[in-house]
C-alpha positions in Angstrom: -93.9 -64.9 -87.1 -96.8 -66.7 -85.5 -99.0 -65.8 -88.5 -96.4 -67.2 -90.8 -96.3 -70.5 -88.9 -100.1 -70.7 -88.7 -100.4 -70.2 -92.5 -97.7 -72.7 -93.3 -99.4 -75.2 -90.9 -102.7 -74.7 -92.9 -100.8 -75.4 -96.1 -99.4 -78.6 -94.6 -102.9 -79.8 -93.5 -104.7 -78.9 -96.7 -102.0 -80.3 -99.0 -101.8 -83.6 -97.1 -105.6 -83.9 -97.0 -106.3 -83.1 -100.6 -103.4 -85.0 -102.0 -105.4 -88.2 -101.8 -108.8 -86.8 -101.4 -109.2 -88.5 -98.0 -108.3 -87.7 -94.4 -104.8 -89.0 -93.7 -105.3 -89.5 -89.9 -104.9 -93.1 -88.9 -107.0 -94.4 -86.0 -105.0 -97.6 -85.5 -101.3 -98.3 -85.6 -101.3 -100.2 -88.9 -99.1 -100.2 -92.0 -99.9 -97.2 -94.1 -101.4 -98.2 -97.5 -99.9 -97.0 -100.7 -102.7 -94.4 -101.1 -101.4 -92.5 -98.1 -97.6 -92.8 -98.6 -97.3 -89.7 -100.8 -99.5 -87.6 -98.5 -97.7 -88.6 -95.4 -94.3 -87.9 -97.0 -95.4 -84.6 -98.2 -96.9 -83.7 -94.8 -93.5 -84.6 -93.1 -91.5 -82.4 -95.6 -93.8 -79.5 -95.2 -93.7 -79.8 -91.4 -89.9 -79.7 -91.5 -90.0 -76.5 -93.5 -92.4 -74.7 -91.2 -89.6 -72.6 -89.5 -87.1 -72.6 -92.4 -88.9 -71.5 -95.5 -89.8 -68.0 -96.7 -92.0 -69.3 -99.5 -93.2 -72.8 -100.4 -94.8 -74.4 -103.5 -96.0 -77.9 -103.9 -96.9 -79.4 -107.2 -98.8 -82.7 -106.9 -99.5 -84.6 -110.0 -102.4 -87.1 -109.6 -105.3 -88.9 -111.3 -108.3 -86.9 -110.2 -110.0 -89.9 -108.6 -107.6 -89.3 -105.7 -104.8 -91.6 -106.6 -101.5 -89.7 -106.1 -98.7 -90.1 -108.7 -96.0 -87.7 -107.7 -95.2 -84.4 -105.9 -92.4 -81.9 -105.9 -91.9 -79.4 -103.2 -90.0 -76.1 -103.8 -89.1 -73.7 -101.1 -87.1 -70.5 -100.8 -85.0 -69.7 -97.8 -82.4 -66.9 -97.5 -82.6 -66.1 -101.2 -82.0 -69.7 -102.4 -84.4 -72.2 -103.9 -84.5 -75.8 -102.9 -86.6 -78.8 -103.9 -87.6 -82.4 -103.1 -89.3 -84.9 -105.3 -91.6 -87.7 -104.3 -92.8 -90.6 -106.4 -95.6 -92.8 -104.9 -94.2 -94.5 -101.8 -90.5 -94.1 -102.5 -88.4 -92.0 -100.2 -88.1 -88.3 -101.1 -85.1 -87.2 -103.1 -83.4 -83.8 -102.9 -83.1 -82.5 -106.4 -81.4 -79.4 -107.7 -83.3 -77.7 -110.5 -81.2 -74.9 -111.8 -84.2 -72.6 -112.8 -86.6 -73.5 -110.0 -86.6 -69.9 -108.8 -88.5 -68.9 -112.0 -91.6 -70.7 -110.7 -91.7 -68.2 -107.8 -90.9 -65.1 -109.9 -93.5 -66.1 -112.6 -96.1 -66.6 -109.9 -95.5 -63.1 -108.5 -95.0 -61.4 -111.9 -98.2 -62.8 -113.4 -100.2 -62.1 -110.2 -101.6 -65.6 -110.4 -103.2 -65.2 -106.9 -105.4 -62.4 -108.3 -106.8 -64.4 -111.3 -110.4 -65.6 -111.2 -111.2 -69.3 -110.9 -110.3 -71.4 -114.0 -113.3 -72.6 -115.9 -113.8 -76.3 -116.7 -114.7 -76.8 -120.4 -118.1 -78.3 -121.1 -116.4 -81.2 -123.0 -114.2 -82.1 -120.1 -113.8 -85.8 -119.3 -115.1 -87.0 -115.9 -111.6 -88.3 -114.9 -108.1 -87.4 -115.9 -104.7 -86.2 -114.7 -104.5 -83.0 -112.8 -102.1 -80.8 -110.7 -102.9 -79.7 -107.2 -100.7 -76.8 -106.4 -100.2 -75.2 -103.0 -98.5 -71.9 -102.6 -97.5 -70.2 -99.4 -96.0 -66.7 -99.2 -96.1 -64.8 -95.9 -99.6 -63.7 -95.3 -100.9 -65.5 -98.5 -101.8 -69.2 -98.9 -103.5 -70.3 -102.1 -104.4 -73.6 -103.7 -105.0 -74.4 -107.4 -106.4 -77.5 -108.9 -105.6 -77.5 -112.6 -107.0 -80.4 -114.7 -105.4 -81.6 -117.9 -108.5 -80.4 -119.8 -108.0 -76.9 -118.4 -104.5 -76.5 -119.7 -103.8 -74.3 -122.7 -107.3 -72.7 -122.6 -107.5 -69.2 -124.0 -108.7 -66.2 -122.0 -111.0 -64.1 -124.2 -111.3 -60.5 -123.1 -114.8 -59.3 -122.2 -115.7 -56.2 -124.3 -118.2 -55.1 -121.7 -115.4 -54.7 -119.1 -113.6 -52.1 -121.2 -113.4 -48.5 -120.1 -114.2 -45.7 -122.6 -111.2 -45.3 -124.9 -109.6 -48.6 -123.8 -108.5 -51.0 -126.5 -109.4 -54.6 -126.5 -106.6 -56.8 -125.3 -105.7 -59.8 -127.5 -106.7 -63.3 -126.5 -104.0 -65.0 -124.4 -103.3 -68.3 -122.7 -104.2 -68.6 -119.0 -101.0 -67.8 -117.0 -101.7 -70.8 -114.7 -101.4 -73.1 -117.7 -98.1 -71.5 -118.6 -97.0 -71.8 -115.0 -97.6 -75.6 -115.1 -95.7 -75.8 -118.4 -92.9 -73.9 -116.7 -92.9 -76.4 -113.8 -92.7 -79.3 -116.3 -89.9 -77.6 -118.2 -87.9 -76.9 -114.9 -88.3 -80.4 -113.7 -87.3 -82.0 -117.0 -83.9 -80.2 -117.2 
């Protein structure tokens, strides 16, 4: 149980820190600027889930210069999936997405945690929209930064990795891209 709490706390700290690309600690008691609102709200939600959730996923949509746009937190507890949505500095809203559990099952089934790092295309723009995704399962915390230019890239099988007698697998789309598409589909319903 202590390991679960420690790992969830690391998810909270890393998610809040990377959400805006800056440290969110405030040295003075001052009004929090708009760049920190989303990170602070996300940190509070994740802290409240520390002892309640069996699994947590955060999808943060942001402009990759560090300006946050929105975030959605999904968590599973006692076999049910829950979610909260955050938009800039507005209060979080509890939202019921009927098929949110498919995000967790897709992640497990596609073994996304075992995939190698996504490549950034040579023709990628210097700035653009991106998703920062945090995933916590007991004993396993992962983070994914998926830029718009990385979505819908194809994975080409490497012929040199084939075993004798093994057939070449067809080219396929990266499962992380399909996972982000699934997130967008779930949240648009």
